[in-house]
VOMAR-642018 format. One record per residue (C-alpha): residue number from 1; residue in one letter; x, y, z. Coordinates in steps of 0.001 Angstrom, whole numbers. Each point is the difference from the previous one (the first is absolute). Layout:
[figu NUM, A, [X, Y, Z]]
...
# end
This chain:
[figu 1, M, [-675, -25537, -53984]]
[figu 2, E, [-3197, 1899, -327]]
[figu 3, K, [-1005, -37, 3356]]
[figu 4, L, [3593, 1060, 635]]
[figu 5, L, [-774, 3003, -2554]]
[figu 6, A, [-3235, 547, 1468]]
[figu 7, G, [1776, 115, 3597]]
[figu 8, V, [2213, 2963, -1372]]
[figu 9, E, [-2549, 2127, -1804]]
[figu 10, G, [-2123, -189, 3476]]
[figu 11, I, [3054, 1471, 1577]]
[figu 12, S, [959, 2372, -2780]]
[figu 13, K, [-3491, 1435, 242]]
[figu 14, R, [194, 547, 3464]]
[figu 15, L, [3359, 2023, -748]]
[figu 16, V, [-1998, 1767, -2216]]
[figu 17, W, [-2834, 1265, 2054]]
[figu 18, L, [2911, 549, 3135]]
[figu 19, G, [1796, 2444, -3093]]
[figu 20, G, [-3069, 1328, -767]]
[figu 21, I, [-1156, 1266, 3645]]
[figu 22, L, [3677, 1390, 282]]
[figu 23, L, [-641, 1902, -3084]]
[figu 24, I, [-3797, 1250, 1642]]
[figu 25, G, [2097, 971, 3235]]
[figu 26, A, [2413, 1774, -1468]]
[figu 27, A, [-2402, 1914, -2262]]
[figu 28, F, [-2425, 1002, 3289]]
[figu 29, L, [3201, 813, 1646]]
[figu 30, V, [1301, 2452, -2641]]
[figu 31, T, [-3411, 1462, -198]]
[figu 32, V, [-209, 648, 3643]]
[figu 33, D, [3332, 1946, -240]]
[figu 34, V, [-1205, 1933, -2829]]
[figu 35, I, [-3302, 1212, 1852]]
[figu 36, V, [1633, 497, 3389]]
[figu 37, R, [2960, 2069, -2046]]
[figu 38, K, [-3038, 1781, -1747]]
[figu 39, F, [-2139, 1277, 2700]]
[figu 40, F, [2309, -349, 3138]]
[figu 41, N, [3505, 681, -1553]]
[figu 42, I, [1104, -2925, 1574]]
[figu 43, S, [1887, -2719, -1901]]
[figu 44, L, [185, -3970, 887]]
[figu 45, A, [3351, -800, -366]]
[figu 46, G, [1205, -2807, -1981]]
[figu 47, S, [-3282, -292, -1975]]
[figu 48, D, [1918, -163, -3136]]
[figu 49, E, [2697, -2502, 1623]]
[figu 50, L, [-2828, -2042, 759]]
[figu 51, S, [-2018, -310, -2817]]
[figu 52, G, [3458, -766, -1902]]
[figu 53, Y, [757, -3051, 1919]]
[figu 54, A, [-3937, -1098, -431]]
[figu 55, F, [390, 367, -4031]]
[figu 56, G, [3255, -2123, -212]]
[figu 57, M, [-1369, -2379, 2650]]
[figu 58, S, [-3643, -542, -1909]]
[figu 59, T, [2238, -220, -3528]]
[figu 60, S, [2234, -2628, 1235]]
[figu 61, L, [-2899, -1863, 1844]]
[figu 62, A, [-2414, 85, -3578]]
[figu 63, F, [3224, -1451, -1991]]
[figu 64, A, [-1114, -3683, 624]]
[figu 65, Y, [-4013, 447, -829]]
[figu 66, A, [1441, 1334, -3155]]
[figu 67, L, [1610, -2804, -1133]]
[figu 68, I, [-2822, -2516, 859]]
[figu 69, T, [-2192, 2378, -1385]]
[figu 70, R, [1909, 765, -3141]]
[figu 71, S, [-792, 3666, 475]]
[figu 72, N, [3977, 1047, -1219]]
[figu 73, I, [-60, 2154, -3015]]
[figu 74, R, [1419, -2120, -3085]]
[figu 75, V, [219, 1036, -3348]]
[figu 76, D, [-1766, -2266, -2296]]
[figu 77, A, [-292, 1789, -3164]]
[figu 78, F, [1165, -3189, -2074]]
[figu 79, Y, [-519, -2735, 2777]]
[figu 80, H, [-3444, -1248, -1558]]
[figu 81, L, [1791, -280, -3461]]
[figu 82, F, [2531, -2435, 1900]]
[figu 83, P, [-670, -3897, -466]]
[figu 84, R, [-710, -1529, 3533]]
[figu 85, W, [2933, -1540, 912]]
[figu 86, A, [1824, 3341, -583]]
[figu 87, R, [-2952, 1736, 2328]]
[figu 88, V, [796, -2470, 2632]]
[figu 89, T, [4127, 957, -389]]
[figu 90, T, [-617, 3440, 224]]
[figu 91, D, [-2459, -263, 2839]]
[figu 92, I, [2130, -2076, 2166]]
[figu 93, L, [2935, 2082, -782]]
[figu 94, G, [-1449, 3141, 343]]
[figu 95, V, [-828, -1103, 3591]]
[figu 96, I, [3767, -1342, 960]]
[figu 97, L, [1006, 3463, -1347]]
[figu 98, L, [-2434, 1796, 2417]]
[figu 99, L, [987, -2170, 2761]]
[figu 100, G, [3974, 636, -478]]
[figu 101, F, [-761, 3631, 158]]
[figu 102, I, [-1743, -694, 3399]]
[figu 103, G, [2489, -2100, 970]]
[figu 104, L, [2613, 2624, -677]]
[figu 105, M, [-2262, 2255, 2601]]
[figu 106, A, [-144, -2171, 2510]]
[figu 107, Y, [3640, -946, -390]]
[figu 108, Q, [1096, 3333, 766]]
[figu 109, G, [-2753, 884, 2130]]
[figu 110, W, [801, -2487, 2210]]
[figu 111, G, [3694, 1955, -257]]
[figu 112, I, [-1417, 3095, 1164]]
[figu 113, L, [-2664, -1815, 2408]]
[figu 114, M, [2828, -1488, 1905]]
[figu 115, D, [2006, 3486, 160]]
[figu 116, S, [-2944, 1261, 1379]]
[figu 117, Y, [-632, -2483, 2979]]
[figu 118, E, [4218, 104, 902]]
[figu 119, Y, [410, 4027, -47]]
[figu 120, G, [-3412, 893, 1534]]
[figu 121, S, [-1138, 1676, -3123]]
[figu 122, R, [-2175, 3113, 449]]
[figu 123, S, [-1603, 2096, -2303]]
[figu 124, I, [1411, 3965, -87]]
[figu 125, T, [-2985, 1202, 1351]]
[figu 126, P, [-1957, 1706, 2720]]
[figu 127, L, [-1454, -3403, 527]]
[figu 128, R, [3028, -2003, -60]]
[figu 129, T, [-1474, -2980, -1406]]
[figu 130, P, [1697, -3418, 655]]
[figu 131, L, [942, -661, -3498]]
[figu 132, A, [-225, -4088, 157]]
[figu 133, I, [-3693, 264, 849]]
[figu 134, P, [-1365, 884, -3424]]
[figu 135, Q, [3195, -1494, -1651]]
[figu 136, T, [-1294, -3590, 1493]]
[figu 137, V, [-3466, 63, -1440]]
[figu 138, W, [1376, 1305, -3199]]
[figu 139, W, [2493, -2810, -367]]
[figu 140, F, [-2490, -2421, 890]]
[figu 141, G, [-2514, 1012, -2939]]
[figu 142, L, [3215, -408, -2310]]
[figu 143, A, [559, -3307, 1675]]
[figu 144, F, [-3434, -1300, 36]]
[figu 145, A, [-618, 1248, -3633]]
[figu 146, L, [3814, -2125, -881]]
[figu 147, A, [-1718, -3190, 1165]]
[figu 148, T, [-2994, 370, -1480]]
[figu 149, G, [1017, 219, -3199]]
[figu 150, I, [2448, -2475, 601]]
[figu 151, L, [-3032, -2327, 728]]
[figu 152, I, [-1705, 1320, -3168]]
[figu 153, V, [3154, -1116, -2119]]
[figu 154, V, [-18, -3248, 955]]
[figu 155, A, [-3799, -623, 128]]
[figu 156, S, [357, 1397, -4071]]
[figu 157, I, [2625, -2513, -626]]
[figu 158, G, [-1588, -2789, 1036]]
[figu 159, A, [-2787, 515, -1637]]
[figu 160, V, [1917, 672, -3197]]
[figu 161, L, [1491, -3219, 902]]
[figu 162, R, [-3406, -1398, 115]]
[figu 163, G, [-1415, 1608, -2942]]
[figu 164, D, [-2359, 1798, 1870]]
[figu 165, Y, [-231, 3377, -1984]]
[figu 166, E, [-2888, 971, 1426]]
[figu 167, M, [1664, 90, 3678]]
[figu 168, I, [2862, 2121, -1676]]
[figu 169, Q, [-2417, 2851, -1336]]
[figu 170, R, [-1470, 366, 3794]]
[figu 171, L, [2994, -76, 1445]]
[figu 172, V, [2632, 2012, -1922]]
[figu 173, G, [-1973, 1315, -3416]]
[figu 174, V, [-982, 3146, -1174]]
[figu 175, K, [-3865, 898, 1006]]
[figu 176, S, [-2810, -403, -2664]]
[figu 177, V, [-2636, 2414, -777]]
[figu 178, D, [-2139, -2230, 1974]]
[figu 179, E, [1748, -408, 2887]]
[figu 180, Q, [386, 3523, 600]]
[figu 181, I, [-3548, 576, -495]]
[figu 182, T, [-1089, -2576, 2647]]
[figu 183, E, [2739, 1221, 2339]]
[figu 184, E, [-1382, 4025, -328]]
[figu 185, S, [-3824, -1445, 288]]
[figu 186, V, [570, -2936, 2691]]
[figu 187, I, [243, 1650, 4050]]
[figu 188, E, [2234, -2023, 1457]]
[figu 189, E, [-756, -966, 4025]]
[figu 190, P, [3203, 916, 2186]]
[figu 191, G, [-247, -3252, 1033]]
[figu 192, D, [87, -2342, -3219]]
[figu 193, T, [3415, -1259, 249]]
[figu 194, G, [-375, -2005, -3576]]
[figu 195, T, [2532, 152, -2632]]
[figu 196, A, [-1022, 694, -3478]]
[figu 197, A, [1417, -3706, -589]]
[figu 198, S, [-1831, -1598, 2623]]
[figu 199, R, [-3234, 1828, -1072]]
[figu 200, G, [757, -1096, -3696]]
[figu 201, E, [-617, 3145, -1103]]
[figu 202, T, [1040, 660, -3774]]
# end
């Protein structure tokens, strides 16, 4: 299971890098558009449209990595006051509820994507962009995040059955202050694909 999690994290890291490249490309395009509009009174049609697609795709592609690294925001004002069994229960339940929301988006998004393919939908802009292209990337990000989350839940339930509460904490628990400090102070190499669980971080 840990090898599978490590493989999924490796893929999710590459998707995050891809999303980052899309955002940088969009920022570059918008910057060029602003400059040529200012000095040459020429507008690059579609820069706002393409940057919107880039933002949507990059956000979706980052969901899986956010789940693996437990970067999603959680309200934990009373979390540390709970007994261990309650913390474990709320951690796993929280991930399941989040997956329910992602699953709903993926389900509805699939219908939209299929309609775009079937009818050849294009944007109502001068670019006439085939909407199925950005929607496919966007939906893939949702689907991969959903599969990643299911894997995390299965691994967490297995850890519960084994009584491995340290593993549960590394998979779905709220990050401790020490963990956050360590993450901020350590620069991770792009090729480092080991999961927090496989590296034995606590």
